[in-house]
TORKE-973071 format. One record per residue: residue in three letters; y, z, x negated of N, C-alpha, C in turn; chain. Coordinates in steps of 0.2 Angstrom, whole numbers, plus 5000, padded with zeros to 4 digits. Example, Ala and Ser with C-alpha at 12.3 -4.5 7.8 and 13.67 -1.06 7.14 Angstrom:
R code  nc2  nc3  nc1 cac2 cac3 cac1  cc2  cc3  cc1 unit
R  ALA 4972 5039 4934 4978 5039 4938 4984 5039 4934    A
R  SER 4989 5035 4936 4995 5036 4932 5000 5039 4936    A
END
This chain:
R code  nc2  nc3  nc1 cac2 cac3 cac1  cc2  cc3  cc1 unit
R  MET 4784 5066 5036 4778 5069 5034 4779 5076 5031    A
R  ASP 4777 5081 5033 4778 5088 5030 4774 5089 5023    A
R  LYS 4776 5094 5019 4773 5095 5013 4765 5096 5014    A
R  ARG 4764 5100 5019 4757 5102 5020 4752 5095 5021    A
R  GLU 4755 5091 5025 4752 5085 5026 4751 5080 5020    A
R  GLN 4757 5080 5016 4757 5077 5010 4751 5079 5005    A
R  ILE 4751 5086 5005 4745 5089 5000 4738 5087 5003    A
R  ILE 4737 5087 5009 4731 5085 5012 4729 5078 5011    A
R  ASN 4734 5074 5012 4733 5066 5011 4732 5065 5004    A
R  ALA 4735 5068 4999 4734 5067 4992 4727 5070 4990    A
R  TRP 4725 5075 4993 4718 5078 4991 4713 5073 4994    A
R  VAL 4714 5071 5000 4709 5066 5003 4708 5060 4998    A
R  ASP 4714 5057 4996 4714 5051 4992 4711 5052 4986    A
R  LEU 4713 5058 4982 4710 5059 4976 4702 5061 4976    A
R  VAL 4700 5064 4981 4693 5066 4982 4689 5060 4983    A
R  THR 4692 5055 4987 4688 5049 4989 4688 5045 4983    A
R  SER 4693 5045 4979 4693 5040 4973 4689 5043 4967    A
R  ASN 4690 5050 4966 4688 5053 4960 4682 5058 4961    A
R  GLY 4681 5061 4967 4676 5066 4968 4680 5073 4968    A
R  ILE 4676 5078 4971 4679 5084 4972 4680 5088 4965    A
R  GLN 4675 5087 4960 4676 5091 4954 4682 5088 4950    A
R  ALA 4683 5082 4950 4689 5079 4946 4695 5079 4950    A
R  SER 4696 5083 4955 4702 5083 4959 4705 5090 4958    A
R  SER 4708 5092 4952 4711 5098 4951 4717 5099 4955    A
R  MET 4719 5105 4955 4725 5107 4959 4731 5104 4956    A
R  SER 4731 5103 4949 4737 5100 4946 4737 5092 4947    A
R  LYS 4731 5089 4948 4731 5082 4950 4733 5081 4957    A
R  ILE 4731 5086 4961 4733 5085 4968 4741 5086 4969    A
R  ALA 4743 5091 4965 4751 5092 4966 4754 5086 4963    A
R  LYS 4752 5083 4958 4756 5077 4955 4755 5071 4960    A
R  HIS 4749 5070 4963 4748 5065 4968 4752 5066 4974    A
R  ALA 4753 5072 4976 4757 5074 4982 4765 5074 4981    A
R  GLY 4766 5074 4974 4773 5075 4973 4776 5081 4974    A
R  VAL 4772 5087 4973 4774 5093 4974 4772 5097 4968    A
R  SER 4774 5104 4967 4772 5108 4962 4765 5111 4964    A
R  VAL 4762 5114 4959 4755 5118 4960 4757 5124 4965    A
R  GLY 4763 5127 4963 4765 5133 4967 4766 5131 4974    A
R  THR 4768 5125 4976 4769 5123 4983 4763 5122 4986    A
R  ILE 4758 5120 4983 4751 5120 4986 4749 5127 4988    A
R  TYR 4750 5132 4984 4748 5139 4986 4752 5142 4991    A
R  ILE 4758 5139 4993 4762 5141 4998 4758 5140 5005    A
R  TYR 4755 5134 5005 4751 5131 5011 4744 5133 5011    A
R  PHE 4741 5134 5005 4734 5135 5005 4733 5141 5000    A
R  SER 4729 5146 5002 4728 5152 4997 4723 5150 4991    A
R  SER 4719 5145 4992 4714 5143 4987 4712 5136 4988    A
R  LYS 4709 5133 4983 4706 5127 4983 4701 5126 4989    A
R  SER 4697 5132 4990 4692 5132 4995 4696 5131 5002    A
R  GLU 4701 5134 5003 4705 5133 5009 4708 5126 5010    A
R  LEU 4710 5123 5005 4713 5117 5005 4707 5112 5007    A
R  VAL 4701 5113 5004 4695 5109 5005 4694 5109 5013    A
R  ASP 4693 5115 5016 4692 5116 5023 4697 5113 5027    A
R  GLU 4703 5114 5026 4709 5112 5030 4709 5104 5030    A
R  ALA 4708 5102 5024 4709 5094 5023 4703 5091 5027    A
R  PHE 4697 5094 5027 4692 5091 5031 4693 5091 5038    A
R  PHE 4695 5097 5040 4697 5098 5047 4702 5093 5050    A
R  SER 4708 5092 5046 4713 5088 5047 4710 5081 5048    A
R  VAL 4706 5078 5044 4703 5072 5044 4699 5071 5050    A
R  LYS 4695 5076 5052 4691 5075 5058 4694 5076 5064    A
R  MET 4700 5080 5064 4704 5080 5070 4708 5074 5072    A
R  LYS 4710 5070 5067 4713 5064 5067 4708 5059 5070    A
R  GLU 4702 5059 5068 4696 5055 5070 4695 5056 5078    A
R  LEU 4694 5063 5079 4693 5065 5086 4699 5063 5091    A
R  GLU 4705 5063 5089 4711 5062 5093 4710 5054 5094    A
R  PHE 4709 5050 5089 4708 5043 5090 4703 5041 5095    A
R  ILE 4697 5044 5094 4691 5043 5099 4693 5045 5106    A
R  GLN 4696 5050 5107 4698 5053 5114 4703 5048 5117    A
R  GLN 4707 5045 5113 4712 5041 5116 4709 5035 5120    A
R  GLY 4703 5033 5118 4700 5027 5122 4695 5029 5126    A
R  MET 4695 5036 5128 4689 5038 5132 4690 5040 5139    A
R  ASP 4696 5037 5142 4697 5038 5149 4692 5037 5154    A
R  GLU 4688 5032 5153 4683 5030 5157 4676 5033 5155    A
R  PHE 4676 5037 5150 4669 5039 5148 4666 5043 5153    A
R  HIS 4669 5047 5157 4665 5052 5162 4664 5048 5168    A
R  ASP 4667 5042 5169 4665 5038 5175 4659 5033 5173    A
R  ILE 4658 5033 5167 4652 5029 5165 4645 5033 5167    A
R  LYS 4641 5030 5170 4635 5034 5172 4629 5034 5167    A
R  THR 4628 5028 5163 4622 5028 5159 4624 5031 5152    A
R  VAL 4619 5034 5149 4619 5037 5143 4620 5031 5138    A
R  LYS 4617 5025 5139 4618 5020 5134 4625 5017 5134    A
R  GLU 4628 5016 5140 4635 5014 5140 4640 5019 5137    A
R  GLN 4639 5026 5138 4643 5031 5135 4642 5031 5127    A
R  PHE 4636 5030 5125 4634 5030 5118 4638 5024 5115    A
R  LEU 4638 5018 5118 4641 5012 5115 4649 5013 5115    A
R  LEU 4651 5016 5120 4659 5017 5120 4661 5022 5115    A
R  LEU 4657 5028 5115 4659 5033 5110 4658 5031 5103    A
R  TYR 4653 5028 5101 4652 5026 5094 4656 5019 5092    A
R  GLY 4657 5015 5098 4662 5010 5097 4669 5012 5095    A
R  ARG 4671 5017 5098 4677 5020 5096 4677 5023 5089    A
R  LEU 4672 5026 5087 4671 5029 5080 4672 5023 5075    A
R  ILE 4668 5018 5076 4668 5012 5072 4675 5009 5071    A
R  GLN 4678 5009 5077 4685 5006 5077 4690 5010 5073    A
R  TYR 4689 5017 5074 4693 5022 5070 4692 5020 5062    A
R  TYR 4686 5020 5060 4684 5019 5053 4687 5012 5051    A
R  LEU 4686 5007 5055 4689 5001 5053 4697 5001 5052    A
R  GLU 4700 5005 5055 4707 5006 5055 4709 5011 5050    A
R  ASN 4704 5015 5048 4706 5021 5043 4700 5021 5038    A
R  ARG 4699 5016 5034 4694 5015 5029 4693 5021 5024    A
R  LEU 4699 5023 5022 4699 5029 5017 4696 5035 5021    A
R  HIS 4697 5036 5027 4693 5042 5031 4686 5040 5031    A
R  ALA 4684 5034 5032 4677 5033 5032 4674 5034 5026    A
R  ARG 4677 5032 5020 4674 5034 5013 4674 5041 5012    A
R  PHE 4679 5045 5014 4680 5052 5014 4674 5055 5017    A
R  ASN 4673 5053 5023 4667 5056 5027 4661 5055 5024    A
R  ASP 4660 5049 5022 4653 5047 5019 4652 5052 5013    A
R  GLN 4657 5053 5009 4656 5057 5003 4656 5064 5004    A
R  PHE 4660 5067 5009 4661 5074 5010 4658 5077 5015    A
R  THR 4655 5074 5020 4653 5078 5026 4647 5083 5024    A
R  ASP 4643 5081 5020 4638 5086 5018 4639 5089 5011    A
R  ALA 4645 5089 5009 4647 5092 5002 4646 5100 5003    A
R  PRO 4643 5103 4997 4642 5110 4997 4649 5114 4997    A
R  GLU 4654 5111 4995 4661 5114 4994 4664 5116 5001    A
R  LEU 4661 5113 5006 4664 5114 5013 4660 5120 5016    A
R  SER 4664 5125 5019 4662 5131 5021 4658 5130 5027    A
R  GLY 4653 5134 5028 4649 5134 5034 4653 5135 5041    A
R  GLU 4658 5139 5040 4662 5141 5046 4666 5135 5048    A
R  MET 4668 5131 5043 4672 5125 5045 4668 5119 5048    A
R  ARG 4661 5119 5045 4657 5114 5048 4656 5116 5055    A
R  GLU 4655 5122 5057 4654 5124 5064 4660 5123 5068    A
R  LYS 4666 5124 5065 4672 5123 5069 4673 5115 5071    A
R  VAL 4671 5111 5066 4671 5104 5067 4666 5102 5072    A
R  ASN 4660 5104 5071 4654 5103 5076 4656 5105 5083    A
R  ASP 4659 5111 5084 4662 5113 5090 4667 5108 5093    A
R  SER 4671 5105 5089 4676 5100 5092 4673 5094 5094    A
R  PHE 4667 5092 5091 4664 5086 5093 4658 5087 5098    A
R  VAL 4660 5091 5103 4655 5093 5108 4652 5087 5112    A
R  THR 4657 5082 5113 4655 5076 5117 4649 5073 5114    A
R  PHE 4649 5072 5107 4643 5069 5104 4637 5073 5105    A
R  PHE 4637 5079 5104 4631 5084 5105 4629 5083 5112    A
R  ASN 4634 5084 5117 4632 5084 5124 4628 5077 5126    A
R  LEU 4631 5072 5123 4628 5065 5125 4621 5065 5122    A
R  VAL 4619 5067 5116 4613 5067 5113 4608 5072 5117    A
R  GLU 4611 5078 5119 4607 5082 5123 4605 5079 5129    A
R  ARG 4609 5076 5133 4608 5073 5139 4603 5068 5138    A
R  GLY 4603 5063 5133 4599 5058 5132 4592 5061 5131    A
R  ILE 4591 5066 5127 4584 5069 5126 4582 5072 5132    A
R  ALA 4586 5076 5136 4584 5079 5142 4581 5074 5147    A
R  GLU 4584 5068 5147 4583 5063 5152 4577 5058 5149    A
R  GLY 4575 5059 5143 4569 5055 5140 4572 5049 5138    A
R  ILE 4578 5048 5137 4581 5041 5135 4581 5041 5127    A
R  PHE 4582 5047 5124 4582 5047 5117 4575 5050 5115    A
R  ARG 4574 5048 5109 4568 5051 5106 4568 5059 5106    A
R  ASP 4562 5062 5106 4562 5069 5107 4562 5072 5100    A
R  LEU 4568 5072 5097 4570 5075 5090 4575 5080 5091    A
R  PRO 4576 5084 5086 4582 5089 5086 4589 5085 5086    A
R  VAL 4593 5088 5090 4600 5084 5091 4603 5083 5085    A
R  LYS 4603 5087 5080 4607 5086 5074 4603 5081 5070    A
R  LEU 4597 5080 5070 4594 5074 5067 4596 5068 5070    A
R  ILE 4596 5067 5076 4598 5061 5079 4606 5059 5077    A
R  LEU 4610 5064 5078 4617 5063 5076 4617 5061 5068    A
R  GLN 4613 5064 5064 4613 5062 5057 4611 5055 5056    A
R  PHE 4606 5053 5060 4604 5046 5059 4610 5041 5062    A
R  VAL 4613 5043 5067 4618 5038 5070 4624 5038 5066    A
R  PHE 4627 5044 5064 4633 5044 5059 4631 5041 5053    A
R  GLY 4625 5042 5050 4623 5039 5044 4623 5031 5044    A
R  ALA 4621 5029 5050 4621 5022 5051 4628 5019 5051    A
R  VAL 4633 5023 5055 4640 5021 5055 4643 5021 5048    A
R  LEU 4642 5026 5045 4645 5027 5038 4642 5022 5033    A
R  SER 4636 5020 5034 4633 5015 5030 4636 5008 5031    A
R  LEU 4637 5007 5037 4641 5000 5039 4648 5000 5035    A
R  MET 4651 5006 5036 4658 5006 5033 4658 5005 5025    A
R  ASN 4653 5009 5022 4652 5008 5015 4651 5001 5013    A
R  TYR 4646 4998 5017 4645 4991 5015 4651 4986 5016    A
R  LEU 4655 4987 5021 4661 4983 5022 4666 4984 5017    A
R  SER 4667 4991 5015 4671 4993 5009 4669 4990 5003    A
R  VAL 4663 4991 5001 4661 4989 4994 4661 4982 4993    A
R  ASN 4660 4978 4999 4659 4971 4998 4666 4967 5001    A
R  HIS 4671 4971 5002 4677 4969 5005 4676 4964 5010    A
R  LYS 4672 4966 5015 4671 4962 5021 4674 4965 5027    A
R  ASN 4675 4961 5032 4677 4963 5039 4671 4961 5044    A
R  ILE 4672 4964 5050 4667 4963 5055 4670 4961 5061    A
R  THR 4667 4957 5065 4669 4954 5071 4667 4959 5077    A
R  HIS 4670 4959 5082 4669 4963 5088 4662 4962 5090    A
R  ASP 4659 4956 5090 4652 4954 5092 4647 4957 5087    A
R  GLU 4649 4957 5081 4645 4960 5076 4644 4968 5077    A
R  VAL 4650 4971 5078 4650 4978 5079 4645 4980 5085    A
R  ALA 4646 4976 5091 4642 4977 5097 4634 4976 5095    A
R  GLU 4633 4971 5091 4626 4970 5089 4623 4976 5084    A
R  TYR 4628 4978 5080 4626 4984 5076 4625 4990 5080    A
R  LEU 4629 4991 5085 4628 4997 5089 4621 4997 5093    A
R  GLU 4620 4990 5095 4613 4989 5098 4607 4991 5094    A
R  MET 4608 4990 5087 4603 4991 5082 4602 4999 5082    A
R  ILE 4608 5002 5081 4608 5010 5081 4605 5012 5087    A
R  TRP 4607 5010 5093 4604 5012 5099 4596 5011 5099    A
R  GLY 4594 5006 5097 4587 5005 5096 4583 5010 5092    A
R  GLY 4587 5013 5087 4584 5018 5083 4583 5024 5086    A
R  VAL 4587 5026 5091 4587 5033 5094 4584 5032 5101    A
R  ALA 4584 5027 5104 4581 5026 5111 4573 5027 5111    A
R  ASN 4571 5030 5116 4564 5032 5116 4561 5025 5118    A
R  SER 4556 5023 5114 4553 5017 5114 4548 5016 5120    A
R  ASP 4546 5022 5123 4541 5023 5128 4544 5021 5135    A
R  ILE 4550 5020 5136 4553 5018 5142 4557 5012 5142    A
R  GLU 4558 5009 5148 4561 5002 5148 4569 5004 5149    A
R  LEU 4573 5002 5145 4580 5003 5145 4584 4997 5146    A
R  VAL 4590 4997 5150 4594 4992 5151 4600 4993 5147    A
END
């Protein structure tokens, strides 16, 4: 692992454990096993480190999700695509619980720049497109796309928080049932869905 990645991993670990305000550059350097000066070789400011660390975590998440998506475009129904997409997300978080806690704490943090939020949102276009399609076809409730995404991601992160805090695991069948509950929250109740 290179030093840049060491610094990012140290920052994610510290922020998840102690919060952003308690994660000074000197603490990050110590946790990463580098000098503060080394951090500034890779990141011009703490703000840049915040943005780049968030982007790094989200890209690892996206890469994992995409690895299991070969059949995504062959699937015809919005529901099957939804269950596959969010099933992959939950699988990633189950295997990377630190990233789940990090996302739970940091996704809406004011320290993250608007530009980085947009860059990440642009990378997760599959999620946006699926919700837009579901709304257009009358399958999802007629709500703003970002509101539906907030509900779904919030439910996924809430599950991960529950599992983490209570030191629990979850079976494949329980994940499937949980996804069905989330689906029920976004599906348009006026139409019959299979």
